[in-house]
N, C-alpha and C positions, 0 to 999 in steps of 0.2 A: 453488525454496525457498518460495515462499509457495502451498501448494496445496491445505493441508490447516488447521482449526479445531485449537485447542487445547484436548486433554480435560480433563474436570474432573478428573478422576485425576492430572494433569501438575502443574495449579496444586495440589491439596490436597497433593501431593509435596513441592513448592515451598515451599508453607506451612507444613509438617509441622514445623521445627525452629522459626520464627518466633514462633507462636500464642504459647507461654508467655510469652515476653518481651513482645508483644503486649500480652495481658490484664494484665501487671503496669503498661504503662505507661497504658493506659486506664484503668485504674481510677485511678493517681495523678492524672492529669490531670484526671477526675470530681470528684476531692476537691479540686481547687485549684479548677475554676469553680465548684461549688457554693459556694463560701466567697464568690466573687463574687456570688453570687445567679443562676448562668448553669447552663439544665437542658443538661446534654450531649447528653442523647438529642433535644430539641427542636431543636438544632442539626445533631446526625448527620441528622434527619427532612427538615429543609429542604433541606441539601446532599448527599442521595441524588439531588435532582432535577436538580442541577448538570451541564451538559453543555455541551462545548465541539466545532465540527465540525473536523474534518483537512481540509486539503487535498488534491488528488489529485495536484497538482503536488509538495507536499512528501516524497514516496517515493522518491527519487531525489536524487544527491548535488548540492548546489548548488554556485556556482560566481562570480566575477567576472569582469570584463572582461578579466583577465588569461589567465584560463583556469579548468578544470573537469577534477576528479581524480574519475572514476566508480567508485562502487563495484564490485565483480566481480561481486554476485548481487541489485544493484538491481531491482527490479521496475520493468516496463517498460509492459507492455500494462493498459488499464485494468481488466480481470479480476486481472490478478497484484495491482495497487493494491488492490483490495478488499479479498482476502485478507489482505495486509498490513495495510490500517485496521482490518479485523476483528481481527487478531492484537493491537495495539495496544488497543483498547477491551479482547480479552477479559483483557490483562493490566491494565489503570489503571482500566478499567470508567466512565470519563468522557467518550469520546467516541462515541458511538453514531450519528455524521452523517459525510459526507463531502460537501467541497463540489469543483464539477468545476470546471474549465478549460477553455473550450471555444476552438479548435480543439484544443489538444494533447490533452484526453481526449475527444474524440469517440465517443461509443459508436456502435459499428457495427451490432449488433444492440441497442436499446432493450429489447424487452422482456425479453431474456436475462438484461442486464444489471441488470434492474429485479428481476426474480426472484434471480438472483444476490446481489445484496445483502438481500434479503430474507432467504434464507435465512440469510446470515452476520449477521442481527440490526443491519442499517445501512439510514440514511437520507440521502436527498439533501437536501443545505442549500443553502444558492442557488448559484446558476451563475455563474460570473465570463467575462465576456465579452472577448477579445482582437483588439485593432486597434492593437496597438503595435507590432506586428512584420509582416513580409508574408511569408506562406507560399505554398509552390510553389503554382503556378499560378495565383497570384492576378492579377486583370487592371489592379487600379489602386496604386500605389505608396503607405504612408504613411508616408512619410521626412517629407512636411511636415503630416501630420496625417490626422485621420479623422474625427472627428464634427464638426470644425472647419477641416475643408480648404477652402481656395479654390476645389477644381475640386466642383460640386454630382454630378459622376460617382463622387467618391472618398467623398463623404460619404453617397450611397445606397448605397454598396458595405457602408460601414461599418454604417448604419443598418440593411442585409438582414441583416448577420452577427448584430447583435443579437436580432433577431426571431429567425434562427434558434436562438439560448441559450433563448428563452423556450419555444419550441415544443420543443422536447429535453427544458427543463426541468417544463414541463407533464407530460409524457410518463413522465420520473423519480418525479414526486411534489413535485418542488422547488417552491417559494412564493417566490423572489425571485431579482432579475437586480442583479449588482455590476458597476459600469460604473466602471472607472479609464483614465484618458486620459494617456498619454503627449503629447499634443497642447502643444505650446506652440513660444518660439523660443529662440536662441541668441545673437543680436544684437541690439541697438537696432534699430528701424525695420524688421525683417524682416515684421512682419505687422501689421496694423490692430490694437492690444489691444482696443477694444471688440467689434469686428465680429467677430472669431476670437470672444469668448463668446456674440454674438448668433447665429452661425451655428450653436454648441453646441447653446445651449438651444433652436433649432429643430429639430435633429437629434434631439436627447432628447426635444421632445413626440412626434415621428414613432413613435418607439418605445414613448413611454406611453401613446399611444392605443392600442397593442395590449396592453395590459400586464392579463390577470386580474385580476379586480376582488378576488381574495383571496392578489393577490400585491403584492410592495414592491420599487420599484426605487432599491437602495441608491446614492446618489453619493460617490465616494472621492474625496479632494483629497488634495495634494501639492505642497509650496513649491519643489521642483526636481528636478532629473534623471528623463530626459535633456535636457532642455530647459533651460539652465542662466542663462537672460536672464529669461523668464519661464514659467508652465506653464498653462494657461487655466483649469483649478479648481486653484487655489493653494495655498488654506487654507481653514478650516471656514467661514467666512463668503460666500466665493464659491460654496461647496456648497451653503450655506444660500440662498443666491439663487435658486439654480439649481432648487433644490426646492420653492422657493415659488412658480416660474413655473409648475412640472409642473403640481402637487396633493399631495391629502393622501397619494395613495400613496409618495408620494418622499419620503426620508430619505437622513440623511447617514452615511455610515462610518469610522470615525476605524480609523485606520492608526495604533498606537504609534511605529512609525519615520516618519511622514509630517509630522513636524514638527520645525523647527527647535530648535537644541540649546536647552535652559532652559524650551521652552514650558511653561507652566502645561496639563497635557493633563486633569486634572481637574476644573478651572475650565473649558475647552473641554465637556466632556461636561455639565458642569451646564448650561450655556448651550442645548445641544442639549435637554435635556431638558425645561427653559422653555420653548423654542421647539416643543415637540413633534416636534424633528424628528432624533433620536437613532434612527438605524436598527439600528447594530450594529459590532461591531470586527473589526480583522485584530490579532490581537496576537500580539508581538516584544518586540524588544529596541533599545536601539543607545547608541552610547557615544558618537557624534560627530555622527552624521544618519541617513541612513536605511540602517542597515548591517542590519536584518532579523536580529539574534541570535536565541538563543534569548529567551524570553520568561521574566523572573524574573531574568535572569543577571545585570544590570548596576542597575535600578531597581526592586528589590521595593518599596519603599514606597511608590512612585509607582504602582505596580502594585494594590497595597491600597488606595490615596487614590480610584483612579478605581470601585472596586468601593465602596469606602466611600459615594463618591456615589450609585452606581448602588441600592445597597440602601436610605438616604436613599429616594432618589424612590418606588422600588417600594412603600413602606412611609408615604410621604407621601398622606393623605386628598385634596387639592389634586390632586395629578397621577396619581391614580385617577381623580379626578370627569374629566380632561380624555384621560387615556389608558386606559382601563378595561382594555387589553390591553397593557399596557407591558412590551415583552418585547424587548429589544437583540437581536439576533443575534449569537451568539460564535464568531468562526473564528480558526484560527491560521495564520498565515502569514509564514514565513521562511525563511531559506536556511540548507540544512545545510553548509556548505562543508568540513568537516571531520569534523564527527559522523557516526557511522552515522544516516540520517534517520531509523531508527524509535526509536531511544532519545531522541533527541533531540526526538521528539514527543512522546512518552512521559513525560520531564522537563517540557516545557513545558506539556502539559495538567494535570500533577500540580501544576506551579506557579500557573497560574492557577485549579484549583481550593482552592489553598492561600490564594491574596489573597481568596477568596470567602469562605472558610470564615473567615479572621478576620476579615473586613468586619461578618459575621454577629455577632462578639463584641462589637461597639462596642456600648457602655451607651446609646441614643442620649437615652432620658429624661435621664442625669448630663448628656449631653454637651450639649443645648439646656438645660439648667440654667443650665449655665456661659456656654454662648454667650449668654446675655440677658443677664449680669450682666457680662459683660464679662470674665470671668476668663481670659484668655490662656494661665497657664500652665496649670490645672485642664482646660480644654478641650484643650488637645494632652494633656495626661496619660494620657485619656482613649481617644484615639486610637492612642495608644504602649501603652499597656496591651493594648490589641487587639493591635496589630502584633506585640510580641515575646513573645506565646503560641507555643509550642511547638503545633502542631494537625498535627504529624507522626501522633500516636494516632487522632485524628478520620479523617485521610485513612486511614489502614490501615485501619480500623473500615470505614469505606463499601466500601472494595476488598472486604474477608472476607463481608460480608453481600451483596452482588454478584456471588459466587463469584469475585473477580478475586485477584491476587496480592496479598500483604502488601508484598513489595517488588518492585515490577514491573521495573524493571531488571536484579535477579538473576536473576529468571523466563525473563526474556528469554535473560539469557546461558546457562544452563543451558539453554534451547531451543537454543539456535543450538550448545552443545558437544552434544546430545544426537542432534544432525541433521549434525554430524561437519565444522559450521564454526569456521572459526577467529576466534573472539572473543575478548576482551579476559578476564581472569580478573578477579574481581569477589570479596572477601573477603564474608564474612558481618558483619552489623551486631555 
């Protein structure tokens, strides 16, 4: 199914009956924004550069501990996933990079894979190492941990796997390694909590030593699961401690699902920016805890508030002075349990971009004015005005200028229909 690029003719045909309505929508929005002193063209130009990476593991149907229901034609080989990633980017125009998971998507022929990615208009984002499950033929088990394990032989095996990820990443053109550990305990007394962290830091120091000078080591955290009593790197404070021990190339990775319910994630983001330790994001959403559901499906206002902090930081002269190249990595990480994975990735990428564009509409001069005067109502109103603005015409205009689909989901289902695939029907807007 995934072996060819979309043609320009197909995109133009998919857009043909939507163009007139889009032109009316964008003209109306331009007038609305002009009355607020906002340049539509300026917002579009800034938004054209926005992008988020798709995960190589995200092109197959997800599942739970109770089972998995695979799609009939889901891509399996890495090459098929690259074609699928190109299809998503050709439709939505906002996912030009793919993030690989090793060993699930270890390339057999690295040069050929990099060449194919280049032909498809894709680049490689951060490498993700897996030491949270045993692989066929693996000498030592990770049942009781990996980088934190009490057995030096197990730690050495996990360290060498991460080094291999860096080696592959260099060959592919990646510039970062994401480390997420399932290491932890399920019962009190199972391990010494202090020494488990010490062993983890010692292991990470071995990995950090061989990190290329232009790379970043992104440390991810998670409060629970699969370890339900303690996780070695359980929160952003612990992750930041680890990064401070390692050095300037280490930074924290914020997974939106990896927080306890009602955590003020935007404040976490602000703290990490202040500490020069914000490395990137794994975007998803959650209702109860680490559900990894579609981005923006549950807490769209929180997603907007996170981007509000990011854009504020990017425009802050003090942040620029400390971090001249302030550029967090943006990656999607979610489980497509019942949705078509490609549709879910398209939808999530658009929702992430939507939050970014809405945050661009915040009048920061006015917001600062009200904040300094402690005018709570008016300060909140500035944010709400931006959040409640329908920026769908801006997103469609960006896609149109990039040669992508005005309505990516509708175009995707037309693509399935053209190939004789039984996709659900979708009425036009």
